[in-house]
VOGU-3710 file (C-alpha; in Angstrom, 3 decimals, decimal comma):
1> xxxxxxxxxx> 79,754/79,942/173,125  83,608/79,299/173,051  84,730/76,689/171,013  88,158/75,346/169,117  88,350/78,465/167,009  87,384/80,862/169,544  84,116/82,644/170,578  81,355/82,822/168,631  80,313/86,373/167,199  76,691/86,524/168,331
11> xxxxxxxxxx> 76,959/88,858/171,116  74,813/92,031/171,062  74,202/95,444/172,923  70,746/97,082/173,228  71,416/100,582/173,650  68,526/102,918/175,284  68,602/106,820/175,235  66,776/108,846/177,473  65,959/112,292/177,427  67,078/112,829/173,994
21> xxxxxxxxxx> 65,115/114,587/170,882  64,854/111,220/168,824  67,182/112,669/166,242  70,528/111,398/168,099  73,575/109,726/166,323  75,542/107,191/167,403  79,190/106,108/166,945  80,299/102,644/168,112  83,898/101,492/168,613  84,847/98,014/169,932
31> xxxxxxxxxx> 87,868/95,348/169,854  89,558/94,785/166,663  88,914/98,107/165,098  85,078/97,335/165,497  82,894/100,572/164,442  79,153/101,094/164,028  76,586/103,541/163,946  73,209/102,068/164,675  71,588/102,475/168,106  71,909/98,642/168,690
41> xxxxxxxxxx> 74,610/96,485/167,650  74,762/92,719/167,115  77,142/89,855/165,618  79,730/91,060/168,371  83,109/89,147/169,732  83,580/89,399/173,448  85,043/92,743/174,490  84,349/96,099/175,696  82,076/98,417/173,118  82,022/102,183/173,883
51> xxxxxxxxxx> 79,450/104,544/172,215  79,144/108,268/171,696  75,643/109,711/171,144  75,297/112,956/170,092  72,040/114,965/170,084  72,200/118,280/168,609  74,685/120,139/170,692  74,765/117,787/173,547  76,752/114,455/173,916  76,859/111,379/176,074
61> xxxxxxxxxx> 78,969/108,388/176,137  78,328/104,821/177,611  79,662/101,475/177,320  79,058/97,633/177,519  81,359/94,440/177,958  80,128/91,404/176,008  81,379/88,407/178,187  81,760/84,808/176,972  81,083/81,451/178,909  83,692/79,072/179,592
71> xxxxxxxxxx> 85,220/77,345/176,425  83,510/74,251/175,172  85,511/71,173/175,437  85,263/67,103/175,223  87,028/64,463/176,710  87,313/60,754/175,521  88,208/57,666/177,232  88,605/54,675/175,369  88,076/51,235/176,823  90,563/48,586/174,642
81> xxxxxxxxxx> 89,245/45,320/172,683  89,420/42,255/175,267  91,175/39,914/173,254  92,809/38,961/169,765  92,714/35,664/168,375  93,212/33,831/165,233  90,676/35,790/163,540  91,787/39,053/164,735  91,048/41,459/167,306  87,435/41,284/169,224
91> xxxxxxxxxx> 84,897/44,030/168,566  84,226/44,910/172,257  86,167/48,254/172,570  84,256/51,518/173,479  84,664/55,294/174,263  83,126/57,304/176,834  82,618/60,690/175,714  82,502/63,867/178,163  81,360/67,156/176,973  82,149/70,229/179,465
101> xxxxxxxxxx> 80,693/73,800/179,229  78,235/72,578/176,261  74,475/73,875/176,036  73,038/70,153/176,344  72,048/70,322/172,910  75,257/69,725/171,034  75,660/67,164/168,038  78,549/64,547/168,043  79,904/62,864/164,716  82,343/60,077/164,946
111> xxxxxxxxxx> 84,538/58,921/162,587  86,887/55,583/162,865  88,905/52,858/161,277  87,369/51,221/158,206  84,923/53,900/157,440  83,448/53,637/160,860  80,738/56,572/161,735  78,069/57,274/164,830  76,176/59,882/165,958  75,947/59,093/169,529
121> xxxxxxxxxx> 77,857/60,651/172,619  79,223/57,387/173,672  80,022/54,468/171,111  80,771/51,022/171,802  81,345/47,613/169,499  84,647/49,093/168,538  87,695/47,419/166,715  91,017/48,568/167,637  92,037/52,174/166,238  91,683/55,848/166,111
131> xxxxxxxxxx> 88,486/57,509/166,794  87,664/61,237/166,066  84,493/62,956/167,721  83,673/66,270/166,122  81,308/68,083/168,951  78,880/71,164/167,584  76,819/73,193/170,028  75,282/76,102/168,282  78,003/78,217/166,481  81,046/76,568/168,165
141> xxxxxxxxxx> 82,860/73,229/167,614  85,191/71,082/169,598  87,135/67,970/168,759  88,191/64,986/170,978  89,975/61,613/169,926  90,797/58,429/171,557  92,779/55,308/170,311  91,083/51,824/171,229  94,066/49,392/171,904  94,329/45,692/171,778
151> xxxxxxxxxx> 96,213/43,276/174,144  98,812/40,768/172,880  97,428/37,807/170,384  96,173/34,813/172,185  97,983/31,838/171,477  98,569/28,157/172,508  101,502/25,452/171,999  100,857/21,791/172,582  103,755/19,839/173,581  103,501/16,094/173,148
161> xxxxxxxxxx> 104,694/13,185/175,452  104,678/9,952/173,043  103,314/6,805/173,954  105,682/4,377/176,120  105,757/1,373/173,886  103,950/-1,109/171,495  103,355/-4,294/171,873  101,483/-7,432/170,728  98,289/-5,901/171,545  98,854/-2,563/170,005
171> xxxxxxxxxx> 100,528/0,782/171,548  99,944/1,726/175,411  97,634/4,680/175,931  99,938/6,531/178,194  100,444/9,386/175,744  100,002/13,278/177,114  99,945/16,673/175,774  100,875/19,791/178,041  99,199/22,862/176,577  100,284/26,356/177,275
181> xxxxxxxxxx> 98,215/29,359/176,524  99,504/32,758/176,183  97,843/36,063/176,750  94,601/34,573/177,856  92,459/35,945/180,423  92,796/33,029/182,800  89,023/31,728/181,988  89,749/29,894/178,837  87,609/27,181/177,779  89,043/23,948/175,741
191> xxxxxxxxxx> 87,553/21,519/173,253  89,930/18,772/172,242  89,403/16,434/169,342  91,708/13,303/168,387  91,559/9,783/166,979  88,568/7,425/167,184  86,223/10,069/168,456  88,232/11,462/171,515  87,368/14,292/173,112  88,318/16,614/176,208
201> xxxxxxxxxx> 87,561/19,835/177,813  90,766/20,151/179,932  93,679/22,095/179,364  96,267/19,234/179,497  95,371/15,838/178,323  96,718/12,233/179,168  95,893/8,499/178,780  96,276/9,023/174,988  97,062/6,662/171,846  99,175/7,392/169,253
211> xxxxxxxxxx> 97,524/10,285/166,508  96,719/13,972/166,275  94,882/15,870/168,773  93,428/19,294/167,687  92,476/21,892/170,592  90,276/24,934/170,176  91,101/27,532/173,067  88,083/29,880/173,508  88,837/33,184/175,810  85,612/35,565/175,644
221> xxxxxxxxxx> 85,076/36,381/172,020  88,688/35,120/170,757  89,755/31,744/169,692  93,182/30,179/168,769  93,642/26,392/167,331  96,775/24,242/167,477  97,525/20,659/167,456  99,891/18,350/168,689  100,778/14,305/167,294  101,465/11,728/170,069
231> xxxxxxxxxx> 103,905/9,458/168,169  104,757/5,550/169,098  108,014/3,904/169,241  108,772/0,587/167,210  106,817/-2,401/168,367  108,723/-4,751/171,157  109,196/-7,936/169,744  111,110/-11,306/171,082  112,526/-14,265/169,227  113,838/-17,220/171,015
241> xxxxxxxxxx> 116,401/-19,613/169,630  116,462/-23,346/171,052  119,583/-25,546/171,541  118,281/-29,230/171,625  118,739/-31,439/174,233  122,127/-33,652/173,408  120,879/-37,311/174,012  118,690/-39,645/175,170  119,231/-42,669/176,874  117,666/-45,566/178,816
251> xxxxxxxxxx> 116,618/-43,011/181,234  115,172/-40,598/178,938  116,359/-37,485/177,393  119,008/-35,353/178,825  118,106/-31,937/180,331  120,419/-29,348/178,753  118,344/-27,976/176,499  118,478/-24,233/176,282  116,391/-21,183/174,887  118,288/-18,106/174,138
261> xxxxxxxxxx> 115,643/-14,989/173,984  116,357/-11,527/172,018  113,763/-8,796/172,696  114,151/-6,046/170,053  112,781/-2,255/170,905  112,594/-2,700/174,342  113,145/-0,096/176,986  115,713/-2,421/178,876  113,531/-2,963/181,799  111,421/-5,967/180,667
271> xxxxxxxxxx> 110,288/-8,988/182,891  109,652/-12,516/181,604  107,542/-15,243/182,271  108,347/-18,408/180,931  106,266/-21,929/181,134  106,909/-25,143/179,839  106,391/-28,942/180,173  106,110/-30,587/183,695  104,891/-27,109/185,104  108,254/-25,445/184,272
281> xxxxxxxxxx> 108,467/-21,806/184,955  111,391/-19,314/185,100  111,454/-15,200/185,075  114,974/-15,197/183,444  115,559/-13,876/179,707  117,406/-16,947/178,972  116,644/-20,264/180,159  118,701/-23,692/180,240  118,651/-27,109/181,903  115,859/-27,789/179,939
291> xxxxxxxxxx> 113,947/-30,979/178,890  112,680/-31,450/175,348  109,249/-29,698/174,862  107,730/-26,126/173,945  108,465/-23,317/175,814  106,533/-20,297/175,758  107,245/-16,536/177,127  105,505/-13,488/177,787  107,687/-10,244/177,609  106,327/-7,381/179,596
301> xxxxxxxxxx> 107,905/-3,820/178,936  105,890/-1,093/181,192  102,434/-1,493/179,618  103,199/-3,726/176,567  103,966/-7,175/176,103  104,755/-9,745/173,534  105,302/-13,514/173,094  107,644/-15,796/171,828  107,721/-19,749/172,017  110,668/-22,163/171,235
311> xxxxxxxxxx> 110,629/-25,933/170,888  113,327/-27,801/172,525  113,632/-31,318/170,694  115,355/-34,489/171,846  118,149/-36,104/169,977  118,020/-39,741/168,698  118,184/-42,441/171,209  121,283/-43,743/172,216  121,329/-47,627/171,515  123,822/-50,331/171,726
//
């Protein structure tokens, strides 16, 4: 065989002498200053060997060439790990080793990161790193190496949109979270959890109440975790300040009362629904031309609403 350190020294030549007396002497020469005086020779490197055979007063000369096979070699082809998550890289890398010009009876010894060892030709279940194989075939040896790589780390970012309003009935449920996954395979799965036992398995989520939402993104053998908090604005409120009727005469109270409504923390696009005595209705923010009585208003701002009321009182009756 021929390995990384050259050919093995296990060649030999079997010499047969014909018609000799039986008392021949032998003088061999060969590569690298080789010399021997035995009939047969072994432990030889490749090359041309010449022998002079002396039998009394006669001599004969012959030669033989010790050849060599093709060089033992090996190539290692790695497959990178599939992903890297919060806990580190997956251990699904592999290396396919091909040995050329071996006898078929070679032994393989692998070493790798973290004290890794193996004795098989091909190896799998690997973490990223450099792996070295030593192949021994009889008296020869060759080596091969391969590096199992890793892709960029799987990550996720979650961008929340806050709920739009808070009314008398609590916050609206129109929050949302836009999730972006980087360096994934495209076949991720999602597990969301949130307030009040909330769960979901879509990438993006909506229809949310305020609170913190956590997501676990799984991509093959790797996972990453992130979260986002959906906040809420200040609650929309309303206060109603009445101006009372100015007088009461024989025909009854005057209809010059009014109510000044002030909305706080609204979007500016509120709607108003007033009700009052005698089937009174109105949809303006402030109301006027009112008889005495209690006036109730519902202020609607998007998905939220709040209420307020005010009582317009009559003045003392005018007498003469």
